[in-house]
C-alpha positions in Angstrom: 31.5 -127.2 -8.5 27.9 -127.3 -7.2 25.6 -129.5 -9.2 21.9 -129.5 -10.0 20.1 -132.6 -11.3 16.7 -132.1 -12.8 15.3 -135.3 -14.2 17.8 -136.4 -16.8 19.5 -133.0 -17.1 22.7 -132.2 -15.3 23.6 -128.6 -14.7 26.7 -127.0 -13.3 28.2 -123.5 -13.3 31.5 -123.1 -15.0 34.2 -120.7 -13.8 35.5 -120.1 -17.3 35.1 -117.0 -19.4 33.3 -118.0 -22.6 33.1 -116.0 -25.8 31.7 -116.7 -29.2 31.9 -114.9 -32.6 30.2 -114.8 -36.0 32.2 -113.3 -38.9 34.5 -111.6 -36.4 31.7 -110.0 -34.5 31.3 -110.7 -30.8 28.0 -112.5 -30.1 28.4 -113.3 -26.4 30.9 -112.8 -23.6 30.3 -114.2 -20.1 32.1 -115.3 -17.0 29.0 -117.2 -15.7 28.2 -119.9 -18.2 26.3 -123.0 -17.3 27.3 -126.4 -18.5 24.1 -128.4 -19.3 24.3 -132.1 -20.2 21.6 -132.5 -22.8 23.2 -135.7 -23.8 25.1 -138.1 -21.4 28.4 -137.7 -23.2 29.3 -134.0 -23.2 27.8 -130.7 -22.1 26.7 -127.6 -24.0 26.9 -124.0 -22.8 23.9 -122.0 -21.7 24.8 -118.3 -21.5 23.1 -115.4 -19.7 20.9 -113.4 -22.0 22.2 -110.3 -20.3 25.7 -111.2 -21.7 24.7 -111.2 -25.3 26.1 -108.6 -27.7 23.7 -109.7 -30.4 20.0 -109.1 -30.9 17.5 -112.0 -30.7 14.5 -112.0 -33.0 11.8 -114.7 -32.7 12.0 -117.1 -35.6 8.5 -118.4 -35.0 9.8 -122.0 -34.4 9.7 -123.9 -31.2 11.4 -127.0 -29.9 10.0 -129.1 -27.1 12.1 -130.9 -24.5 10.5 -133.3 -21.9 12.9 -132.0 -19.3 13.6 -128.4 -20.3 10.1 -127.5 -21.5 9.0 -125.5 -24.5 11.9 -123.9 -26.3 11.6 -120.8 -28.4 14.0 -120.4 -31.3 15.5 -117.0 -32.3 17.5 -115.5 -35.1 20.8 -114.1 -33.9 21.5 -110.6 -35.4 24.8 -108.8 -34.9 26.1 -105.8 -36.9 23.9 -106.7 -39.9 24.8 -110.4 -39.9 21.9 -112.8 -39.3 22.1 -116.4 -38.2 18.7 -118.0 -38.6 17.3 -120.1 -35.7 20.8 -120.0 -34.0 19.5 -119.4 -30.5 17.2 -121.4 -28.2 15.6 -120.2 -25.0 13.3 -121.9 -22.4 11.8 -118.8 -20.7 9.2 -120.9 -18.8 11.3 -123.9 -18.2 10.6 -126.1 -15.1 14.3 -125.7 -14.5 14.6 -122.2 -13.1 18.3 -121.9 -13.9 17.6 -122.0 -17.6 14.9 -119.3 -17.8 17.3 -116.4 -18.3 19.7 -118.3 -20.4 20.2 -118.9 -24.1 21.8 -121.8 -25.9 23.6 -120.7 -29.1 23.9 -123.3 -31.9 27.5 -124.4 -31.7 27.9 -125.0 -35.4 26.3 -121.8 -36.5 28.8 -119.7 -34.5 32.2 -119.3 -36.2 34.5 -119.3 -33.2 34.2 -120.3 -29.5 36.7 -119.5 -26.8 37.3 -120.7 -23.2 39.4 -117.9 -21.7 41.7 -117.0 -24.7 41.9 -120.4 -26.2 39.8 -121.6 -29.1 37.7 -124.7 -28.5 36.2 -127.1 -31.0 33.3 -129.5 -31.4 31.7 -128.9 -28.0 32.7 -127.6 -24.6 35.2 -129.6 -22.7 33.7 -131.9 -20.2 35.3 -131.1 -16.8 35.1 -134.8 -15.9 36.9 -136.0 -19.0 40.7 -136.5 -18.7 43.2 -137.3 -21.3 46.5 -138.9 -20.4 49.2 -140.0 -22.8 51.8 -142.4 -21.4 54.9 -143.8 -23.2 55.3 -147.5 -22.9 57.6 -150.4 -23.8 54.7 -153.0 -24.0 54.7 -155.2 -27.1 51.7 -154.2 -29.2 50.6 -156.2 -32.3 47.7 -155.4 -34.5 46.3 -158.1 -36.9 43.5 -158.1 -39.4 42.2 -161.3 -40.9 45.2 -163.1 -39.4 47.7 -160.7 -41.0 49.9 -158.5 -38.9 49.6 -154.8 -39.9 51.5 -153.2 -37.1 53.9 -154.3 -34.4 55.7 -152.1 -31.9 57.6 -152.0 -28.6 57.2 -148.2 -28.4 53.5 -147.4 -28.1 52.0 -144.2 -26.7 48.9 -145.2 -24.7 46.2 -142.6 -24.6 43.8 -142.9 -21.7 40.5 -140.9 -22.1 37.7 -141.0 -19.6 34.9 -143.3 -20.8 36.8 -144.9 -23.7 39.2 -147.9 -23.9 42.9 -147.2 -24.0 44.1 -146.3 -27.5 47.5 -147.5 -28.6 49.3 -145.0 -30.8 52.2 -146.5 -32.8 55.1 -145.0 -34.7 54.5 -145.0 -38.5 57.8 -147.0 -38.9 56.1 -149.9 -37.0 53.0 -149.9 -39.2 52.5 -151.5 -42.6 51.9 -148.1 -44.3 52.0 -149.8 -47.7 48.6 -151.3 -46.8 47.1 -147.9 -46.0 45.4 -145.5 -48.4 44.5 -142.0 -47.3 40.8 -141.3 -46.8 39.0 -138.0 -47.1 37.4 -138.6 -43.7 38.2 -136.1 -41.0 36.9 -135.9 -37.4 37.5 -133.3 -34.7 37.8 -133.8 -30.9 37.9 -131.0 -28.3 40.7 -132.7 -26.5 42.9 -134.0 -29.4 42.2 -131.9 -32.4 41.5 -133.0 -36.0 42.2 -136.5 -37.1 42.8 -137.8 -40.6 41.9 -141.4 -41.6 43.2 -144.3 -43.7 41.6 -147.3 -45.3 43.4 -150.6 -45.1 43.6 -152.9 -48.2 44.6 -156.6 -47.6 44.2 -158.5 -50.9 40.7 -157.9 -52.2 39.4 -156.9 -48.8 38.9 -153.2 -47.8 38.6 -151.9 -44.3 37.4 -148.2 -44.5 38.6 -145.6 -42.0 40.0 -148.2 -39.6 43.2 -146.1 -38.9 43.7 -142.5 -37.8 46.4 -140.1 -36.8 46.7 -136.5 -35.5 49.5 -134.6 -37.3 49.1 -131.5 -35.2 47.1 -132.4 -32.0 46.0 -130.0 -29.3 48.5 -129.2 -26.5 47.1 -131.8 -24.0 47.6 -134.6 -26.6 50.9 -133.5 -28.2 52.5 -136.8 -27.4 50.4 -138.6 -30.1 51.5 -136.3 -32.9 52.2 -138.3 -36.1 51.4 -141.6 -34.5 49.0 -144.2 -35.9 46.1 -145.7 -34.0 43.7 -148.6 -34.9 40.1 -149.1 -33.6 40.4 -151.7 -30.8 36.8 -152.5 -31.6 37.6 -153.7 -35.1 41.0 -155.4 -35.1 42.8 -158.2 -33.3 44.9 -156.4 -30.7 47.6 -158.3 -28.9 49.3 -156.8 -25.8 52.4 -158.6 -24.7 51.3 -161.6 -26.7 47.7 -161.7 -25.2 44.7 -161.2 -27.5 42.5 -158.4 -26.1 38.7 -158.5 -25.9 37.2 -156.1 -28.4 35.6 -153.3 -26.3 32.0 -152.2 -26.7 31.8 -148.5 -27.5 29.7 -146.3 -29.8 32.4 -146.9 -32.5 31.6 -150.6 -32.9 
């Protein structure tokens, strides 16, 4: 891919066909999306205005960006359905590539597709890779000096920019210490995770454990396996205590 860097904004063309829908109605369909890193962690899609199948009506609101300029917000109208302030344009942006583009609010659209596959949370970062490797390393997890999991059959998930995650069979975990939590999170690479709170005596450790029951295809090897936050537990690998990594999850 070619790359454009303007200030703190990274821009790249994507070769993927991208479509988005509201209530089953096609809002946009393009084969020339731009990936724009508005934050350092993941990109968002900017789509050609010419590839919209919806009408844009000015909402009267604006949003200023130091790098992208003055943004104009629009209501998105398609077949009688209106999504208020669901589109943002920078027609006079100092970044020429954005002037004829529109950013549709991810959460206000009902479905997003890359080619014919649905995607969730945000566009996949082309520089993020997920590998899941089976291992025979001895993994032990302790909290407050008490062992809560121990396994010789971990699946280690390596994801760009994050520490390795050790997914363990439920049979190697003290499931009697875990209580299901209502918390759910979604990941564009792994799917939807459900969480558990750990109870040890009178101590409670909320949402310290998660699992993916039906992960996305690239992460199928962690289906039904349990994972602990490395940042919040004592993790021993082959008998050696690991340093707790510094991540946004600390």
